[in-house]
N, C-alpha and C positions, 0 to 999 in steps of 0.2 A: 774358611774358604772365602775368597774375595768375590763379592757380588758385582757383576758387570751389568750396568744399566745403559739403556739406549740414551741417545742425546735428548730425545723428547721427554723421557722419564726423568732424567736428571734435571732438565730445565723446569719441568713442572714441580719437581721436588723443591727446587730453589724458590720458585714463585710461591708455593704453598707456605714455606717457612717464612718468607718475607711478608706475606700477607698476614700471617699470625703475629709476627713481631711488630709490624707497623700498627696493627690494631692494639697491641699491648703498650707499646712504647712510643708510637708515633714515628713518622718518617725521619724527622730530624734526630730523634732519640735512639734510632736503631743504627748500629754500625755494621760494616761489612763483616767484622769479626763475629758479631752476634749471629749473623746469617750463616757464616761458616761453622760456628759451633752448633747451631741448630741442625744443620744438614749433616755435619760431620764430614766435610770435604776440605780439600786444600784450596788455598787462594787461587792457584793456577786453574783449577777446575771451574771455580766460579767465574773467573775472567775469560775462560774459554766460551762460556755461554752468554755472559753479560759484561759490557765494558765498564759499568759503574753502577752504583746504587740507583742513580737516576734512570739508568737503562732498565733496571729491574722494575722500578715504579711505572715506567712507560709500558712495559710488557704486561704488568698487572692491569693497568687501565685498559689496554687493548683487550685483555681477557674479559674484564667486566663488560666492556662495550659490545663485544661479540655476543656475549650471553644475553644481554638486555635487548639489543637491537634485533637479534634473531627471534626472540619471543615476540617483540612488537610486530615484526613483519609477518609472522605466522598468523597472528590475530587479525591484522589488517587484510590479509588475503582471504579470509573466510567470509565470503559474500552471503552466506546463509544468515549472518548476523546483521541487523540493521546498522546503518552507518553511525548514528549517534552512539549506539551501544559499543560499537567497535572502537570508536575514539576513546570512550571511557576505559575500555579494557586495555587498549594500547598504552594509554597514559599510566594506568596502574601497573601494567607489566614492566614498563620502563622505569617505574619507581620514581617518577618525578615528584611524587608526594606521598609515597607509601607503596604498598603492593607486595609482590612476591619476593623482591630482592631487598627488603628493608635492611637486613644485616649489612649488606654491601654499602648502602648509602649511609647508614649509621656510622660505619667505620670511616668512610671518607669525610663525613661532616665534622669529625673531631678537629678541634683547633690545631692540634699538632700535625694534622695532615692537610693543611690549607693548600699546599702546592698540588697535591693529588686531586683535591676537590676542584681547584681551578682548571686543571688539565682535563679532568673527565667531563666537566661541564662544557668545555669547548668541543670536545669530541661528541658528546651527547646532543648538543644543539645542532651540530652539523649532520648528525645521523638521524635524529628524530624528526626534524623538520620535513624532509622528503616523505617520510612515512605518513605523517599527518596531512601534509599537503595533498597527497594522492587521495586520501579519504575525503578531504574537502572537495576535490574535483569530482569525485563520485557523487557527493551530496549536491553539487551544483547541477549535475545531470538529472538528479531526482527532484530538483526544485526546492531543496532544503536550504541552499545557500545561493548567494548571488554576489560574486566578487571577481574582478579581473586579476586579483593578486592573491591566490590561495597560498602560495609558498611564502610570500612576504608576510601575510597575515599570521601564519603559524609561527614564523620565525620571531615576529614581534611578541606574540603571546608567550612563547617559550622563554625568550630572554627576560621579559618582564617577570614572569612567574618564578624563574630561577634566580632572579636578582632580588626582587622585592619580598617574595614569600619564602624564599629558601635560605636567605642569609640575614639574620637579625643584626649582624654587624654593619651591613650596608644601610638598611632602613629599620631602625628600632621602632617597634610599634606596640601600643597597648592592644588588648583584645578588641576594644571598640574601634580603634583605628584600623586594625586588621580586617574587621568585618566590613567597614566602610570601603576599604580598598578592594575587598573581594567583590562587593556590589558594583563598584566602578569598573573593575576588570571584566566582569560578566557583561555589563552594559556596553562597554566599548568594543569588546570582542564580538558580540552579536552584531554590532553595526559594521565592524570591519568585514564580517563574513556575509552581511546582508541576510542574517537569519531572523526568524520571527522572535519577537521579544519573549524572553523566558525559555526559549527552546534549548539554549545552551547552558542553563543553570547548573545541571548536574555535572556536565563536562568541566566547566570552568571551576567548580568547587573542588573537583579532583586535581586540576592543575594547581590550584592555590593551596592544596593541603587541607581543605575544609571538608565538612560533612554536611549532608543535605539538611540535617536538623539544626544547623547552626543558627539559621535565621528564623526558625519557627518559635 
């Protein structure tokens, strides 16, 4: 008996298959035929839902982004948690340097998925900056920070962290060089935010993918 699926079910089925194949073979190494065989559908059915393999990739990135940003917004909205702790939890939830969605980012960071990585980084910086900027504004009201540029400060911190600490191909570093850059990152971010020296140590180490015991 032929099973009839809704458009949403079929679309998600295609995305799930592509997600698995991209993880195994990379975006470039996966063909539309691979996806068709995995799902067991005709080419016309695939193109009814997606115009191309690139269109599938964009839909996957959107799915990743919705999941990660939604988690970040939920945490940021919980005002029972202190501002600094919320910033840490948001960064971890968004998996800028680890956290709850490590498998997603591990998949995207593979060399064969460089285009996916580039696209999702663009989406994430655009989506994460407003979340963190709002927390900085809240911190300003509480006297934790003092800056006329909360949005721009977070944008600069995110771009630096995602470029320097997130991509060894852009800035190759030894462990010693990484530790020095992390210290500089913390130092300058605290000054951008007008924060007390040392107050952002734990937050910035999460941004940079470090651990609090690295410098101990």
